[in-house]
DRENZASE-820168 format. One record per atom (N, C-alpha, C): residue in three letters; x, y, z; atom name; residue number from 1. Coordinates in nm, 3 decimals. Each point is the difference from the previous one (the first is absolute). Layout:
<atoms>
<atom aa="ALA" u="X" v="Y" w="Z" at="CA" i="NUM"/>
...
</atoms>
This chain:
<atoms>
<atom aa="MET" u="1.435" v="22.723" w="9.078" at="N" i="1"/>
<atom aa="MET" u="-0.068" v="0.000" w="0.128" at="CA" i="1"/>
<atom aa="MET" u="-0.011" v="-0.145" w="0.049" at="C" i="1"/>
<atom aa="LEU" u="0.039" v="-0.023" w="0.121" at="N" i="2"/>
<atom aa="LEU" u="-0.010" v="-0.132" w="0.061" at="CA" i="2"/>
<atom aa="LEU" u="-0.107" v="0.004" w="0.108" at="C" i="2"/>
<atom aa="GLN" u="-0.091" v="-0.095" w="-0.007" at="N" i="3"/>
<atom aa="GLN" u="-0.105" v="-0.006" w="0.100" at="CA" i="3"/>
<atom aa="GLN" u="-0.016" v="-0.143" w="0.046" at="C" i="3"/>
<atom aa="LEU" u="0.016" v="-0.022" w="0.128" at="N" i="4"/>
<atom aa="LEU" u="-0.019" v="-0.132" w="0.059" at="CA" i="4"/>
<atom aa="LEU" u="-0.104" v="0.009" w="0.109" at="C" i="4"/>
<atom aa="THR" u="-0.095" v="-0.086" w="-0.008" at="N" i="5"/>
<atom aa="THR" u="-0.102" v="-0.008" w="0.103" at="CA" i="5"/>
<atom aa="THR" u="-0.029" v="-0.147" w="0.024" at="C" i="5"/>
<atom aa="TYR" u="-0.015" v="-0.036" w="0.125" at="N" i="6"/>
<atom aa="TYR" u="-0.026" v="-0.139" w="0.034" at="CA" i="6"/>
<atom aa="TYR" u="-0.120" v="-0.008" w="0.090" at="C" i="6"/>
<atom aa="SER" u="-0.085" v="-0.096" w="-0.026" at="N" i="7"/>
<atom aa="SER" u="-0.113" v="-0.027" w="0.087" at="CA" i="7"/>
<atom aa="SER" u="-0.010" v="-0.151" w="0.015" at="C" i="7"/>
<atom aa="GLY" u="-0.017" v="-0.047" w="0.118" at="N" i="8"/>
<atom aa="GLY" u="-0.004" v="-0.143" w="0.022" at="CA" i="8"/>
<atom aa="GLY" u="-0.134" v="-0.048" w="0.053" at="C" i="8"/>
<atom aa="ALA" u="-0.035" v="-0.121" w="-0.036" at="N" i="9"/>
<atom aa="ALA" u="-0.119" v="-0.066" w="0.053" at="CA" i="9"/>
<atom aa="ALA" u="0.033" v="-0.147" w="0.015" at="C" i="9"/>
<atom aa="ASN" u="-0.052" v="-0.061" w="0.102" at="N" i="10"/>
<atom aa="ASN" u="0.030" v="-0.140" w="0.027" at="CA" i="10"/>
<atom aa="ASN" u="-0.128" v="-0.082" w="-0.012" at="C" i="10"/>
<atom aa="PHE" u="0.001" v="-0.098" w="-0.089" at="N" i="11"/>
<atom aa="PHE" u="-0.114" v="-0.089" w="-0.017" at="CA" i="11"/>
<atom aa="PHE" u="0.044" v="-0.142" w="0.031" at="C" i="11"/>
<atom aa="GLU" u="-0.063" v="-0.059" w="0.100" at="N" i="12"/>
<atom aa="GLU" u="0.039" v="-0.135" w="0.040" at="CA" i="12"/>
<atom aa="GLU" u="-0.110" v="-0.103" w="-0.026" at="C" i="12"/>
<atom aa="LYS" u="-0.121" v="0.045" w="-0.024" at="N" i="13"/>
<atom aa="LYS" u="-0.111" v="-0.091" w="-0.024" at="CA" i="13"/>
<atom aa="LYS" u="-0.038" v="0.005" w="-0.147" at="C" i="13"/>
<atom aa="TYR" u="0.059" v="-0.090" w="-0.077" at="N" i="14"/>
<atom aa="TYR" u="-0.020" v="0.003" w="-0.144" at="CA" i="14"/>
<atom aa="TYR" u="-0.136" v="-0.055" w="-0.043" at="C" i="14"/>
<atom aa="ASP" u="-0.074" v="-0.065" w="0.091" at="N" i="15"/>
<atom aa="ASP" u="-0.134" v="-0.047" w="-0.037" at="CA" i="15"/>
<atom aa="ASP" u="-0.097" v="0.119" w="-0.011" at="C" i="15"/>
<atom aa="ASP" u="0.036" v="0.112" w="0.057" at="N" i="16"/>
<atom aa="ASP" u="-0.077" v="0.125" w="-0.013" at="CA" i="16"/>
<atom aa="ASP" u="0.072" v="0.084" w="-0.106" at="C" i="16"/>
<atom aa="HIS" u="-0.063" v="0.024" w="-0.112" at="N" i="17"/>
<atom aa="HIS" u="0.065" v="0.065" w="-0.113" at="CA" i="17"/>
<atom aa="HIS" u="0.006" v="0.153" w="0.010" at="C" i="17"/>
<atom aa="GLN" u="0.008" v="0.051" w="0.121" at="N" i="18"/>
<atom aa="GLN" u="0.011" v="0.144" w="0.019" at="CA" i="18"/>
<atom aa="GLN" u="0.129" v="0.055" w="-0.060" at="C" i="18"/>
<atom aa="TYR" u="0.103" v="-0.082" w="-0.010" at="N" i="19"/>
<atom aa="TYR" u="0.126" v="0.048" w="-0.057" at="CA" i="19"/>
<atom aa="TYR" u="-0.016" v="0.035" w="-0.148" at="C" i="19"/>
<atom aa="VAL" u="-0.090" v="-0.068" w="-0.071" at="N" i="20"/>
<atom aa="VAL" u="-0.027" v="0.035" w="-0.140" at="CA" i="20"/>
<atom aa="VAL" u="-0.071" v="0.134" w="-0.007" at="C" i="20"/>
<atom aa="LYS" u="-0.100" v="0.018" w="0.085" at="N" i="21"/>
<atom aa="LYS" u="-0.074" v="0.127" w="0.004" at="CA" i="21"/>
<atom aa="LYS" u="0.091" v="0.115" w="0.041" at="C" i="21"/>
<atom aa="ALA" u="0.088" v="-0.026" w="0.097" at="N" i="22"/>
<atom aa="ALA" u="0.092" v="0.105" w="0.046" at="CA" i="22"/>
<atom aa="ALA" u="0.096" v="0.040" w="-0.112" at="C" i="22"/>
<atom aa="ALA" u="0.050" v="-0.097" w="-0.075" at="N" i="23"/>
<atom aa="ALA" u="0.091" v="0.032" w="-0.111" at="CA" i="23"/>
<atom aa="ALA" u="-0.071" v="0.084" w="-0.106" at="C" i="23"/>
<atom aa="LYS" u="-0.126" v="-0.032" w="-0.029" at="N" i="24"/>
<atom aa="LYS" u="-0.078" v="0.078" w="-0.097" at="CA" i="24"/>
<atom aa="LYS" u="-0.018" v="0.143" w="0.049" at="C" i="24"/>
<atom aa="LEU" u="-0.035" v="0.017" w="0.127" at="N" i="25"/>
<atom aa="LEU" u="-0.019" v="0.134" w="0.055" at="CA" i="25"/>
<atom aa="LEU" u="0.130" v="0.081" w="-0.003" at="C" i="25"/>
<atom aa="LEU" u="0.110" v="-0.064" w="0.035" at="N" i="26"/>
<atom aa="LEU" u="0.128" v="0.069" w="-0.003" at="CA" i="26"/>
<atom aa="LEU" u="0.036" v="0.043" w="-0.142" at="C" i="26"/>
<atom aa="GLU" u="-0.017" v="-0.090" w="-0.095" at="N" i="27"/>
<atom aa="GLU" u="0.036" v="0.033" w="-0.138" at="CA" i="27"/>
<atom aa="GLU" u="-0.086" v="0.114" w="-0.056" at="C" i="27"/>
<atom aa="GLU" u="-0.125" v="0.006" w="0.041" at="N" i="28"/>
<atom aa="GLU" u="-0.092" v="0.104" w="-0.049" at="CA" i="28"/>
<atom aa="GLU" u="0.025" v="0.137" w="0.063" at="C" i="28"/>
<atom aa="HIS" u="0.073" v="0.004" w="0.111" at="N" i="29"/>
<atom aa="HIS" u="0.024" v="0.128" w="0.068" at="CA" i="29"/>
<atom aa="HIS" u="0.087" v="0.089" w="-0.089" at="C" i="29"/>
<atom aa="PRO" u="-0.037" v="0.127" w="-0.014" at="N" i="30"/>
<atom aa="PRO" u="0.072" v="0.089" w="-0.091" at="CA" i="30"/>
<atom aa="PRO" u="0.146" v="0.024" w="0.036" at="C" i="30"/>
<atom aa="LYS" u="0.038" v="-0.021" w="0.125" at="N" i="31"/>
<atom aa="LYS" u="0.140" v="0.023" w="0.038" at="CA" i="31"/>
<atom aa="LYS" u="0.087" v="-0.124" w="-0.017" at="C" i="31"/>
<atom aa="VAL" u="-0.058" v="-0.113" w="-0.033" at="N" i="32"/>
<atom aa="VAL" u="0.077" v="-0.123" w="-0.019" at="CA" i="32"/>
<atom aa="VAL" u="0.042" v="-0.009" w="-0.146" at="C" i="32"/>
<atom aa="GLN" u="0.132" v="-0.006" w="-0.020" at="N" i="33"/>
<atom aa="GLN" u="0.053" v="-0.010" w="-0.136" at="CA" i="33"/>
<atom aa="GLN" u="0.034" v="-0.144" w="-0.036" at="C" i="33"/>
<atom aa="ASN" u="0.052" v="-0.076" w="0.095" at="N" i="34"/>
<atom aa="ASN" u="0.037" v="-0.140" w="-0.021" at="CA" i="34"/>
<atom aa="ASN" u="-0.035" v="-0.078" w="0.125" at="C" i="34"/>
<atom aa="LEU" u="-0.035" v="-0.125" w="-0.020" at="N" i="35"/>
<atom aa="LEU" u="-0.037" v="-0.085" w="0.113" at="CA" i="35"/>
<atom aa="LEU" u="0.088" v="-0.124" w="0.000" at="C" i="35"/>
<atom aa="GLY" u="0.063" v="-0.025" w="0.114" at="N" i="36"/>
<atom aa="GLY" u="0.084" v="-0.117" w="0.016" at="CA" i="36"/>
<atom aa="GLY" u="-0.047" v="-0.082" w="0.119" at="C" i="36"/>
<atom aa="LEU" u="0.036" v="-0.126" w="-0.001" at="N" i="37"/>
<atom aa="LEU" u="-0.035" v="-0.092" w="0.108" at="CA" i="37"/>
<atom aa="LEU" u="0.124" v="-0.045" w="0.074" at="C" i="37"/>
<atom aa="CYS" u="-0.022" v="-0.063" w="0.114" at="N" i="38"/>
<atom aa="CYS" u="0.111" v="-0.055" w="0.076" at="CA" i="38"/>
<atom aa="CYS" u="-0.042" v="-0.134" w="0.059" at="C" i="38"/>
<atom aa="ASN" u="0.075" v="-0.103" w="-0.036" at="N" i="39"/>
<atom aa="ASN" u="-0.021" v="-0.135" w="0.052" at="CA" i="39"/>
<atom aa="ASN" u="-0.136" v="-0.061" w="-0.035" at="C" i="39"/>
<atom aa="PHE" u="-0.055" v="0.034" w="-0.116" at="N" i="40"/>
<atom aa="PHE" u="-0.121" v="-0.066" w="-0.047" at="CA" i="40"/>
<atom aa="PHE" u="0.041" v="-0.123" w="-0.081" at="C" i="40"/>
<atom aa="ASP" u="-0.068" v="-0.111" w="0.023" at="N" i="41"/>
<atom aa="ASP" u="0.029" v="-0.119" w="-0.080" at="CA" i="41"/>
<atom aa="ASP" u="-0.063" v="0.016" w="-0.139" at="C" i="41"/>
<atom aa="THR" u="0.036" v="-0.090" w="-0.091" at="N" i="42"/>
<atom aa="THR" u="-0.044" v="0.011" w="-0.138" at="CA" i="42"/>
<atom aa="THR" u="-0.152" v="-0.002" w="-0.012" at="C" i="42"/>
<atom aa="ARG" u="-0.064" v="-0.087" w="0.075" at="N" i="43"/>
<atom aa="ARG" u="-0.147" v="-0.013" w="-0.008" at="CA" i="43"/>
<atom aa="ARG" u="-0.069" v="0.132" w="0.036" at="C" i="43"/>
<atom aa="ARG" u="0.041" v="0.062" w="0.110" at="N" i="44"/>
<atom aa="ARG" u="-0.065" v="0.124" w="0.045" at="CA" i="44"/>
<atom aa="ARG" u="0.035" v="0.116" w="-0.093" at="C" i="44"/>
<atom aa="MET" u="0.124" v="0.003" w="-0.048" at="N" i="45"/>
<atom aa="MET" u="0.040" v="0.105" w="-0.093" at="CA" i="45"/>
<atom aa="MET" u="-0.080" v="-0.011" w="-0.130" at="C" i="45"/>
<atom aa="ASP" u="-0.020" v="-0.123" w="-0.048" at="N" i="46"/>
<atom aa="ASP" u="-0.081" v="-0.021" w="-0.120" at="CA" i="46"/>
<atom aa="ASP" u="-0.144" v="0.046" w="0.021" at="C" i="46"/>
<atom aa="GLU" u="-0.055" v="-0.027" w="0.118" at="N" i="47"/>
<atom aa="GLU" u="-0.137" v="0.043" w="0.030" at="CA" i="47"/>
<atom aa="GLU" u="-0.013" v="0.152" w="-0.011" at="C" i="47"/>
<atom aa="ILE" u="0.098" v="0.070" w="0.052" at="N" i="48"/>
<atom aa="ILE" u="-0.002" v="0.146" w="-0.006" at="CA" i="48"/>
<atom aa="ILE" u="0.012" v="0.047" w="-0.144" at="C" i="48"/>
<atom aa="MET" u="0.093" v="-0.056" w="-0.075" at="N" i="49"/>
<atom aa="MET" u="0.020" v="0.043" w="-0.138" at="CA" i="49"/>
<atom aa="MET" u="-0.119" v="-0.037" w="-0.088" at="C" i="49"/>
<atom aa="GLU" u="-0.064" v="-0.114" w="0.024" at="N" i="50"/>
<atom aa="GLU" u="-0.117" v="-0.041" w="-0.077" at="CA" i="50"/>
<atom aa="GLU" u="-0.119" v="0.092" w="0.026" at="C" i="50"/>
<atom aa="SER" u="0.002" v="0.073" w="0.112" at="N" i="51"/>
<atom aa="SER" u="-0.107" v="0.096" w="0.028" at="CA" i="51"/>
<atom aa="SER" u="0.021" v="0.131" w="-0.077" at="C" i="51"/>
<atom aa="GLY" u="0.113" v="0.008" w="-0.073" at="N" i="52"/>
<atom aa="GLY" u="0.028" v="0.119" w="-0.080" at="CA" i="52"/>
<atom aa="GLY" u="0.102" v="0.094" w="0.059" at="C" i="52"/>
<atom aa="VAL" u="0.051" v="-0.030" w="0.118" at="N" i="53"/>
<atom aa="VAL" u="0.098" v="0.086" w="0.066" at="CA" i="53"/>
<atom aa="VAL" u="0.138" v="-0.025" w="-0.062" at="C" i="53"/>
<atom aa="LYS" u="0.070" v="0.108" w="-0.034" at="N" i="54"/>
<atom aa="LYS" u="0.135" v="-0.012" w="-0.054" at="CA" i="54"/>
<atom aa="LYS" u="0.101" v="0.003" w="0.114" at="C" i="54"/>
<atom aa="ILE" u="0.075" v="-0.108" w="0.014" at="N" i="55"/>
<atom aa="ILE" u="0.104" v="-0.012" w="0.103" at="CA" i="55"/>
<atom aa="ILE" u="0.135" v="0.020" w="-0.067" at="C" i="55"/>
<atom aa="VAL" u="0.081" v="0.089" w="0.054" at="N" i="56"/>
<atom aa="VAL" u="0.130" v="0.027" w="-0.060" at="CA" i="56"/>
<atom aa="VAL" u="0.113" v="-0.081" w="0.065" at="C" i="56"/>
<atom aa="SER" u="-0.021" v="-0.051" w="0.122" at="N" i="57"/>
<atom aa="SER" u="0.105" v="-0.079" w="0.063" at="CA" i="57"/>
<atom aa="SER" u="-0.061" v="-0.084" w="0.112" at="C" i="57"/>
<atom aa="ASN" u="0.071" v="-0.105" w="0.037" at="N" i="58"/>
<atom aa="ASN" u="-0.034" v="-0.082" w="0.115" at="CA" i="58"/>
<atom aa="ASN" u="0.130" v="-0.036" w="0.070" at="C" i="58"/>
<atom aa="GLN" u="0.029" v="0.068" w="0.107" at="N" i="59"/>
<atom aa="GLN" u="0.121" v="-0.027" w="0.077" at="CA" i="59"/>
<atom aa="GLN" u="-0.023" v="-0.123" w="0.085" at="C" i="59"/>
<atom aa="VAL" u="0.091" v="-0.095" w="-0.007" at="N" i="60"/>
<atom aa="VAL" u="-0.014" v="-0.121" w="0.080" at="CA" i="60"/>
<atom aa="VAL" u="0.122" v="-0.020" w="0.088" at="C" i="60"/>
<atom aa="GLN" u="-0.024" v="-0.059" w="0.115" at="N" i="61"/>
<atom aa="GLN" u="0.107" v="-0.029" w="0.094" at="CA" i="61"/>
<atom aa="GLN" u="0.026" v="-0.150" w="-0.005" at="C" i="61"/>
<atom aa="VAL" u="0.125" v="-0.037" w="-0.018" at="N" i="62"/>
<atom aa="VAL" u="0.039" v="-0.140" w="-0.004" at="CA" i="62"/>
<atom aa="VAL" u="0.079" v="-0.030" w="0.126" at="C" i="62"/>
<atom aa="ARG" u="-0.043" v="-0.100" w="0.071" at="N" i="63"/>
<atom aa="ARG" u="0.069" v="-0.037" w="0.123" at="CA" i="63"/>
<atom aa="ARG" u="0.090" v="-0.119" w="-0.026" at="C" i="63"/>
<atom aa="GLY" u="0.113" v="-0.001" w="0.066" at="N" i="64"/>
<atom aa="GLY" u="0.095" v="-0.110" w="-0.015" at="CA" i="64"/>
<atom aa="GLY" u="-0.056" v="-0.131" w="0.050" at="C" i="64"/>
<atom aa="VAL" u="0.047" v="-0.106" w="-0.057" at="N" i="65"/>
<atom aa="VAL" u="-0.050" v="-0.134" w="0.038" at="CA" i="65"/>
<atom aa="VAL" u="0.075" v="-0.052" w="0.119" at="C" i="65"/>
</atoms>
């Protein structure tokens, strides 16, 4: 059985740590099996993981120089 579901959220103000709370809420939801990030820098990704949230991937976009 293949199941793909995507939900997106955009956080631009990192001084407000709502993104950590949002990741915790998403991970705790019974329908969420895996949680991945997109374009989070190392510092913010570490903050989320240090809160106990298990992150399975972080997709990053690299722009040409």
